[in-house]
C-alpha positions in Angstrom: 27.3 -5.9 -62.8 27.3 -2.6 -61.0 29.0 -2.4 -57.6 27.3 -1.3 -54.4 27.1 2.4 -53.5 29.8 3.9 -51.4 29.1 6.2 -48.5 31.2 9.2 -47.5 31.0 12.7 -46.1 32.1 16.2 -47.2 32.0 19.8 -45.9 30.5 22.7 -47.8 31.5 26.4 -47.9 29.5 27.2 -44.8 31.0 24.3 -42.7 28.0 22.0 -43.0 28.7 18.3 -43.0 27.0 16.3 -45.8 26.5 12.6 -46.1 26.8 11.3 -49.6 26.0 7.9 -51.2 27.3 7.4 -54.7 28.1 4.8 -57.4 31.9 4.3 -57.6 31.8 3.4 -61.3 29.7 6.4 -62.4 30.2 9.5 -60.2 33.2 11.7 -60.9 32.5 14.6 -58.5 29.8 16.4 -56.6 29.7 20.2 -56.3 27.6 22.5 -54.2 26.9 26.0 -55.2 25.3 28.4 -52.7 25.2 32.0 -51.6 27.5 33.0 -48.8 28.0 36.2 -46.8 28.0 39.3 -49.0 25.5 37.9 -51.5 28.3 36.1 -53.4 27.6 32.7 -54.9 30.4 30.2 -54.6 30.9 26.6 -55.6 32.8 23.9 -53.8 33.6 20.3 -54.7 32.3 18.3 -51.7 33.2 14.9 -53.1 35.7 13.8 -55.7 35.6 10.1 -56.5 38.9 8.5 -55.3 38.6 5.8 -58.0 41.0 6.5 -60.9 38.8 4.5 -63.3 35.6 2.6 -63.5 36.2 -1.1 -62.6 32.9 -2.2 -64.2 30.0 -0.8 -66.0 27.8 1.3 -63.8 24.6 -0.5 -64.5 21.1 0.6 -65.7 20.4 2.9 -62.8 22.2 6.0 -61.5 21.7 6.3 -57.8 23.0 9.2 -55.7 21.8 10.4 -52.3 23.0 13.3 -50.2 21.8 15.0 -47.0 23.0 17.2 -44.2 24.4 15.2 -41.3 22.1 16.9 -38.9 19.1 15.5 -40.9 17.8 19.0 -41.9 17.7 18.1 -45.6 18.0 14.9 -47.6 17.4 14.0 -51.2 18.0 10.9 -53.3 18.1 10.7 -57.1 17.6 7.5 -59.1 17.5 7.6 -62.9 17.0 4.8 -65.4 19.9 5.0 -67.9 20.1 1.7 -69.7 22.1 3.2 -72.6 24.6 5.1 -70.4 23.7 8.5 -71.9 23.6 10.5 -68.6 26.8 12.4 -68.0 25.6 14.7 -65.2 22.7 15.7 -63.0 21.9 19.3 -61.8 19.3 19.8 -59.0 18.3 22.7 -56.8 17.2 22.2 -53.2 15.8 24.5 -50.6 17.1 23.7 -47.1 15.0 24.6 -44.1 17.7 26.6 -42.3 19.2 28.3 -45.4 17.5 31.3 -47.0 18.8 30.7 -50.5 18.6 27.5 -52.7 21.6 25.2 -52.9 22.5 24.0 -56.4 23.9 20.5 -56.6 25.9 19.4 -59.6 26.6 15.7 -59.9 29.1 14.9 -62.6 29.3 11.4 -63.9 31.7 9.6 -66.1 34.8 8.2 -64.3 37.7 7.7 -66.7 37.6 4.3 -68.6 
C-alpha cells in the first residue's frame, strides 16, 4: 500500500519559494530549469527525496503537486501507472510574473 504524500518547500534560482507535495516511495528529485539574467538557462534541484530507499511500492498512481508559496502558480500531476513504468515526468509551465516558461523535471525511482 502506498504511503501518503509528503509536503516540503524548496527555493529556485531566482529565490522563489516553492511548495511541493510528493510520494516518498516514488520521487527521487525535482528540478526546475528557467532563464535567469543574461538570457542564460539554468537548472536547480529544488527537492531531493531524503529517503534512501523505497519502504513500500508506490501504488498505482503517481501524484506530485508544486506551486509558488505566494500562490502565483500551482500545478498538480496525477498519472495512472499500474505497471510501474513511469520513471520521470517533464512539464513546462508559464508563470504569471515570469516572462519565460519554467521547465519542471520530476525524476522517479527511489533506490530499492
